[in-house]
ZAMARGU-4260 file (C-alpha; in steps of 0.2 Angstrom, whole numbers, plus 5000, padded with zeros to 4 digits):
<rodrens>
0) 4936/4955/5036 | 4943/4939/5043 | 4961/4935/5042 | 4970/4921/5049 | 4980/4930/5063
5) 4989/4913/5067 | 4996/4912/5050 | 5002/4930/5051 | 5010/4928/5068 | 5018/4912/5062
10) 5026/4921/5047 | 5032/4935/5058 | 5039/4922/5071 | 5048/4914/5056 | 5057/4930/5052
15) 5066/4930/5069 | 5081/4920/5065 | 5083/4930/5048 | 5082/4947/5058 | 5095/4941/5071
20) 5107/4937/5057 | 5103/4953/5048 | 5108/4963/5063 | 5124/4954/5065 | 5128/4958/5046
25) 5124/4976/5048 | 5135/4979/5063 | 5150/4975/5053 | 5159/4989/5043 | 5153/4992/5025
30) 5171/4989/5019 | 5171/4971/5026 | 5154/4968/5019 | 5160/4974/5002 | 5175/4962/5003
35) 5165/4947/5009 | 5156/4937/4995 | 5149/4925/5007 | 5141/4939/5017 | 5134/4947/5002
40) 5125/4931/4997 | 5118/4929/5014 | 5112/4946/5014 | 5103/4944/4997 | 5095/4928/5004
45) 5090/4937/5020 | 5083/4952/5011 | 5073/4940/4999 | 5066/4930/5014 | 5061/4945/5025
50) 5053/4954/5010 | 5044/4938/5005 | 5036/4937/5022 | 5030/4954/5021 | 5022/4950/5004
55) 5014/4934/5010 | 5006/4944/5024 | 5001/4958/5012 | 4993/4946/5000 | 4984/4936/5014
60) 4976/4952/5021 | 4971/4958/5004 | 4964/4941/4999 | 4953/4942/5014 | 4947/4960/5011
65) 4934/4967/4998 | 4948/4974/4988 | 4951/4968/4970 | 4967/4957/4968 | 4982/4968/4966
70) 4991/4969/4950 | 5009/4968/4957 | 5017/4966/4974 | 5019/4985/4975 | 5001/4987/4972
75) 4998/4974/4986 | 5007/4985/4998 | 4997/5000/4992 | 4981/4990/4995 | 4986/4989/5014
80) 4983/5008/5014 | 4965/5006/5007 | 4960/4993/5020 | 4967/5004/5034 | 4982/4993/5039
85) 4996/5006/5035 | 4996/5024/5029 | 5003/5031/5013 | 5020/5036/5020 | 5023/5019/5028
90) 5018/5011/5012 | 5032/5021/5003 | 5045/5013/5014 | 5038/4995/5012 | 5037/4998/4993
95) 5055/5002/4992 | 5059/4985/5001 | 5048/4976/4988 | 5057/4985/4974 | 5074/4980/4981
100) 5068/4962/4983 | 5063/4962/4964 | 5080/4968/4959 | 5088/4954/4969 | 5076/4940/4964
105) 5075/4944/4946 | 5093/4950/4944 | 5088/4965/4933 | 5106/4970/4933 | 5122/4970/4943
110) 5118/4974/4961 | 5126/4989/4969 | 5133/4982/4985 | 5134/4999/4993 | 5115/5001/4990
115) 5112/4983/4996 | 5121/4987/5012 | 5112/5003/5015 | 5095/4994/5011 | 5099/4980/5024
120) 5100/4993/5037 | 5084/5001/5032 | 5076/4983/5031 | 5080/4981/5049 | 5070/4996/5055
125) 5057/4996/5041 | 5053/4977/5044 | 5051/4981/5063 | 5039/4995/5059 | 5029/4983/5047
130) 5028/4970/5061 | 5022/4983/5074 | 5009/4989/5062 | 5003/4972/5057 | 5002/4966/5075
135) 4993/4982/5080 | 4980/4980/5066 | 4977/4962/5071 | 4974/4967/5089 | 4961/4980/5083
140) 4952/4967/5072 | 4950/4955/5087 | 4942/4969/5097 | 4928/4972/5085
</rodrens>
């Protein structure tokens, strides 16, 4: 399997400014977050961008594998397990991010802002884990 590691690294580098802003947001109190519409809008956009970076990386890896094309974005994350990038437990965390992204992007209903705030905190740690796993996997690929 040959993936474009520069593409993936560029995507991860692009996330840096969003992660920095995310970290400033999650440091504030939940009460302040719930009262600040501007912060809520910023948070939604940050969540969308970071989760889309994850999806872009997932689809890139799967497109360069022998796996059949995924039927959904959550399926794409599951395929990363099949190609040995992540394990099933890790996939469940990343799938939760994709599900929240879908709620935000498609506006299936009114977003519970308390859940959004909690999800932002989880996104920070889960994206960091995703980044580590992807970079580690790329490193292993280049040594074969």
